[in-house]
N, C-alpha and C positions, 0 to 999 in steps of 0.2 A: 445465419451460418460461419461457423468458426474459420478464420482464415488458418489453412497450413503457416505453420512457422519453419525459420532455418533449422536444420538438425545439425547437429555435432558428436564427431566421434565420443565415447562417454570417457572422461579424465583429460579429455585434451584440455592443456595450458597453453592459450593463443594472446599476449598481448594486444596486438592490433583485431581479435575478434571484433567484429564492430554490429552494435544497437543498431535498431532503426531510428535511433534518437544521431548515431554516429560514433556515439562515447563506448570507450572501451570495456569490456565485459569479461567475465567466467560463466560457466554451465555447471551446475551441480544434477546430476540425478535427469541430465535432459531439459533443466531449468534456466533460461539465463537470468543471469544478476549483472545488471551494471554497474560500474566499480568508480560510484560515486559517492562525495559526499553532499551535506545540508546545503551549504554554499554553491556546490554547482551543480544541485536540483534547485534551488533559486533563480539562479539566473537563467537555464535555461527554462524555468518557468517565466520568466520575465521574456523573453526572445520570442516563446510562442505568442505570448499575450501582443507583443508590439508586434507581430507579424500577421495575425489573426486571418491564419491563411486555411485550419482545418482544427479539427476537435482531437486534443491530444490527452492520453492516458496516462496517470502514473499511479502505479501497484506497488505496495511496501508488503514485502511476505518475510517472513522468519521461518523453523523449522514446522510451523502449522501447517502454512502457506505449501512449504516443501512436499510433505505429507499428504497432503490435501492432492496435489498435484500428480502425486504417485498411485493415488486411491483412483482417480477421475483422470483418463487421459487429456479429454477434453476440455478438462479444466487447466490442463500444462499446455495446452495450444491456446487457451484464452489469455493467460500469463504472458507467456511468449508473444503472444502479439502487441500485448501494452508497449507503449513508446516508450517509459523505462518500468525497469521491475529493480527496485530497490531495497537494500538488504537492511531489513526490521528487525534485526534478532545478533545480538554478539556472535555468536553461532557461524552465521554465514560472513560475515567480516572476518573470522577469524579463517576459514576455508576461504575466502579472497586471499588473504596473503598468502596461504597455499600454493595459492593459485600466479601467483608474483605480482598482485596488487597493492599499492603500499595504502590499506583502509586503516584509518585511525579508530574512528566510531562508527556506529550503528546510527541508521538515517531514520530514526525514532520519528514516528507520526506524530504526536503531542507536540516534538520538540518543533519539527519542522512548520508546522502550523502557525506556534504561537512565534517562530523567528520570522516566518514571512508577515505576518501580519504585523509584529513589530518594526520591520523594517521599510514595508510598504507603507504604511498607515491608510491616507485614504486617495492613495495612486489608484486601485483598482477596486472593482464591485465584489464584493464574493456572496454565493447561494450554499446554504448548508442545508443537505437532502439525508435525513437517514436519523438516530434514535428513537427511543422510547417518546411515548406522547409529552410531548412541553421540553425537550429535551435540546431539539436543534436551533429553536428561538432562544431558549436558556443562553445557548453556547452563543449567539447570536450578540446577544444583548451583551453578554461578560465580554467579548474580545470587541465588540463597541465602544466600550465605556473604557478597556484596558489601553487600545492603541487605536479608538480613533478611527476604524476602518467605516466602509462605505458596506451596509450592508443592502445587497439588492434580493433577500429572498432567506425564507427558512422554511421547511415543513416537515415533520414527522410521519413516512407512509405508514398505515396501519401494517400488523403482524401477520401478513395471509398474499398471498399474490394478489397483483392487481387488476381488475377486470380491463378490457381494450380501452374504455371512455373512460375509467382514470389514470391511464397510464399516457392516455395522450394528452388529458387534462393536467399533469404533469408537467410534459414537453412544453404544453404550451406556456405554461407558466412561468416556466425557465425561460425561455422565450423572452417574454412579456418585462421578468427583472433583468435581461440582457445581462449577466454577467461576466466580469472574465475568467474565476474561478468558482467550480463547482467543487465541493467538498462532498464529500459522501461517507457515510459512517452507518454502513449497515452489517459489519462484520465479512469474514473470509469463511465462505467462497461468493456470500450474496454479492456482496458490492462489487468485487472484478464480473462479475454476470453483468451486474448490473450496466457499471461502466462498458461494456465489451459492446451487448445489447443496442444502446441508446448513442455509442461516440458518434455513428453516422449520422443519426436524427439530431442533435443539439449543435447550436450553434453558440460554443464555450470553448474558448481556446485551450484549458485544462479541466481534468476533471484529476482527480485525487480522491484514492479509497484507502482514510485514514482512520475507521475501525472503531477502537474505543477511545480515541482521542478526542470525542465529541463528548461521551461522560467525565472522561481524565480532565479537558481544559474548560468544562462545565462546573466544576468542582463534585460532580454527583459520582466519581469513584477514585476511590487513592490509588496512588501510583507508588512502585518498589522505592527504596530510598534510592539514591541516585549512584550510591556505591554497587548498589547490587544491579540495577540497570545497565551499570557498567562492567560489567566482571561476569554477563551470561547467566545472573541469577536470577532474572525477573520472575520466570517460569514458577520456584519457590516459593515469592512471596503471593502470586497468582492463586498458586494453588492453595495456600494458606488460607488466603479471604473467601476463595470460591471452590471451596474442595467437591463437593458435588456435584456443579457443572463441568469442570475443569479435570476431576481426576483421572477420565480415561484418556483424554490428550495428553497431559503429562508421564503418566503412570503406563500409558500401553501404546500410543498411536507412536507418538514420538520417539521411544526409544527404539520400534519397529524401524523408523526411518532412519535413524543415526546409524545403526547396524547396516543397513545398505549404504549408505556413505561412506563407511569404515570400508566395506567391500569395491567400493568405486576405488577410492584413496589406494586400499594398498593393492587390488587388483589380483587377479586369480592364479595369474603367473606367480606372483612375491610370497602366495599361500601354498607354493607348492615346494 
């Protein structure tokens, strides 16, 4: 059952607005976004691992996640119930600045994954869940070789809904592996739903839905040049690489949510 999130008046700017983690945040079209950067997220992860009090989830979202949350209210509830919702896209960083937060960069999933592994190395146990067949295992081997992390397990589920027995087998597998961090690469909105549905059943301090990071960090997918990623142009690169799969997202769905965001920022009274 989806928990009821906190709600705020549309367009509200409030530096003291707090997320479940206690971090400052802002809202766009009713979606909470935590005003954090990669170093802060990593420190929060370490704190949760040290406490081991419950399972926490981190959702990475950009305009695609924002558009999905506006099409499906239940998905917005899922995102708002996450412990952290971070801006994995420069447009949300720019909107955060308009809300009064000093955000310099996006919290890019592949970058956070590699930075966390580089900084912590063998301190923690990692489990990788998601990706096409063999991708999770390939990613685990790559990160193990590059950063000397401890791989607790890796599993790429089939591209279909799991049966109850299969799902329980996944939970049992994770419990036996006893990871400190579980990286989920199922794409939006599937990965956020999976984390929400399994958070109460998993004895893992941190779940992160990093999507395409599995393919990017394992070398299976080219990423945009740094200058495009840092200037809000990654969408153009991805569209050029996968036009058939992504044309509707970037040319139809996202422009429609941009219009709604613009209307929220300007406000109906200012349009009179």
